[in-house]
GULUM-18621 format. One record per residue (C-alpha): residue number from 1; x, y, z. Coordinates in steps of 0.5 Angstrom, whole numbers, plus 500, padded with zeros to 3 digits. Example, Ala and Ser with C-alpha at 12.3 -4.5 7.8 and 13.67 -1.06 7.14 Angstrom:
! GULUM-18621
+-----+-----+-----+-----+
| seq |  c1 |  c2 |  c3 |
+-----+-----+-----+-----+
|   1 | 525 | 491 | 516 |
|   2 | 527 | 498 | 514 |
+-----+-----+-----+-----+
END
This chain:
! GULUM-18621
+-----+-----+-----+-----+
| seq |  c1 |  c2 |  c3 |
+-----+-----+-----+-----+
|   1 | 768 | 348 | 878 |
|   2 | 761 | 348 | 878 |
|   3 | 757 | 350 | 885 |
|   4 | 750 | 352 | 885 |
|   5 | 748 | 357 | 890 |
|   6 | 742 | 359 | 893 |
|   7 | 740 | 364 | 898 |
|   8 | 734 | 362 | 903 |
|   9 | 732 | 367 | 908 |
|  10 | 739 | 369 | 911 |
|  11 | 743 | 363 | 909 |
|  12 | 747 | 361 | 903 |
|  13 | 746 | 354 | 900 |
|  14 | 752 | 352 | 896 |
|  15 | 752 | 346 | 893 |
|  16 | 758 | 343 | 889 |
|  17 | 756 | 340 | 883 |
|  18 | 763 | 336 | 882 |
|  19 | 763 | 328 | 884 |
|  20 | 770 | 329 | 887 |
|  21 | 773 | 335 | 891 |
|  22 | 781 | 334 | 891 |
|  23 | 787 | 337 | 889 |
|  24 | 785 | 338 | 882 |
|  25 | 780 | 343 | 884 |
|  26 | 782 | 345 | 891 |
|  27 | 784 | 352 | 889 |
|  28 | 777 | 354 | 885 |
|  29 | 773 | 351 | 891 |
|  30 | 777 | 355 | 896 |
|  31 | 776 | 361 | 892 |
|  32 | 768 | 360 | 891 |
|  33 | 767 | 359 | 899 |
|  34 | 772 | 365 | 900 |
|  35 | 768 | 369 | 895 |
|  36 | 761 | 367 | 899 |
|  37 | 764 | 369 | 905 |
|  38 | 767 | 376 | 903 |
|  39 | 760 | 378 | 900 |
|  40 | 757 | 378 | 907 |
|  41 | 754 | 371 | 907 |
|  42 | 756 | 369 | 914 |
|  43 | 751 | 363 | 915 |
|  44 | 753 | 358 | 910 |
|  45 | 750 | 351 | 908 |
|  46 | 755 | 346 | 904 |
|  47 | 751 | 341 | 901 |
|  48 | 755 | 335 | 899 |
|  49 | 750 | 331 | 896 |
|  50 | 753 | 330 | 889 |
|  51 | 760 | 329 | 892 |
|  52 | 763 | 322 | 892 |
|  53 | 770 | 323 | 894 |
|  54 | 774 | 328 | 898 |
|  55 | 781 | 328 | 899 |
|  56 | 785 | 332 | 904 |
|  57 | 786 | 338 | 900 |
|  58 | 778 | 339 | 900 |
|  59 | 778 | 337 | 907 |
|  60 | 783 | 342 | 909 |
|  61 | 779 | 348 | 905 |
|  62 | 773 | 346 | 909 |
|  63 | 777 | 346 | 916 |
|  64 | 779 | 353 | 913 |
|  65 | 772 | 356 | 912 |
|  66 | 770 | 353 | 919 |
|  67 | 776 | 357 | 922 |
|  68 | 774 | 363 | 917 |
|  69 | 767 | 364 | 920 |
|  70 | 769 | 362 | 927 |
|  71 | 766 | 367 | 932 |
|  72 | 762 | 371 | 926 |
|  73 | 758 | 366 | 923 |
|  74 | 756 | 359 | 922 |
|  75 | 758 | 353 | 916 |
|  76 | 753 | 347 | 916 |
|  77 | 754 | 341 | 912 |
|  78 | 749 | 336 | 909 |
|  79 | 748 | 331 | 904 |
|  80 | 754 | 327 | 906 |
|  81 | 755 | 321 | 902 |
|  82 | 758 | 315 | 905 |
|  83 | 765 | 315 | 903 |
|  84 | 765 | 323 | 905 |
|  85 | 762 | 321 | 911 |
|  86 | 768 | 316 | 913 |
|  87 | 773 | 321 | 911 |
|  88 | 770 | 326 | 916 |
|  89 | 769 | 320 | 921 |
|  90 | 776 | 318 | 920 |
|  91 | 779 | 325 | 921 |
|  92 | 774 | 326 | 927 |
|  93 | 772 | 332 | 924 |
|  94 | 765 | 329 | 924 |
|  95 | 765 | 331 | 932 |
|  96 | 767 | 338 | 930 |
|  97 | 763 | 340 | 924 |
|  98 | 756 | 341 | 924 |
|  99 | 753 | 336 | 920 |
| 100 | 745 | 335 | 918 |
| 101 | 742 | 329 | 915 |
| 102 | 739 | 334 | 909 |
| 103 | 739 | 341 | 907 |
| 104 | 732 | 343 | 910 |
| 105 | 735 | 341 | 917 |
| 106 | 741 | 345 | 916 |
| 107 | 737 | 351 | 914 |
| 108 | 733 | 350 | 920 |
| 109 | 739 | 350 | 924 |
| 110 | 742 | 356 | 922 |
| 111 | 736 | 360 | 921 |
| 112 | 734 | 359 | 929 |
| 113 | 741 | 361 | 931 |
| 114 | 739 | 368 | 930 |
| 115 | 744 | 374 | 927 |
| 116 | 750 | 371 | 924 |
| 117 | 754 | 375 | 929 |
| 118 | 751 | 371 | 935 |
| 119 | 752 | 364 | 931 |
| 120 | 758 | 360 | 933 |
| 121 | 761 | 354 | 929 |
+-----+-----+-----+-----+
END
C-alpha cells in the first residue's frame, strides 16, 4: 500500500494513494497509521482524496485509530469522495469523525488545537 506522508507544522498529513481501502489492504493500512502514531505523531490528517471505495474493514481501521488517539491527539479527515462520504453517513460516523472539506481547513483545525495532549477527537 502506498501512503504519501508530509509533515506540516506539528501535523502529519497521510494520503493513501490507493483507490480502494478494503480487506485486501487493511493490515498494511493499519500498520502505516499505527507506525505514524508510534513515531510520536499525535495530530494526523487523513486525506482520502484518492480513495473511491471504503469497506467495513477499512472503516474499522479508522475507528481504531480514532480510539488510539483519543485523549492524546486528534485525527481529522478530508478529501472525502461521495461514495466514501455515504459510508460515513450510513454508519453515522460523520457525526463522530472530524471531517473537513480539504487539507488546508483540516490542517488549520488541528494546528489551532494547540499541543496534541490538549486535543480531543
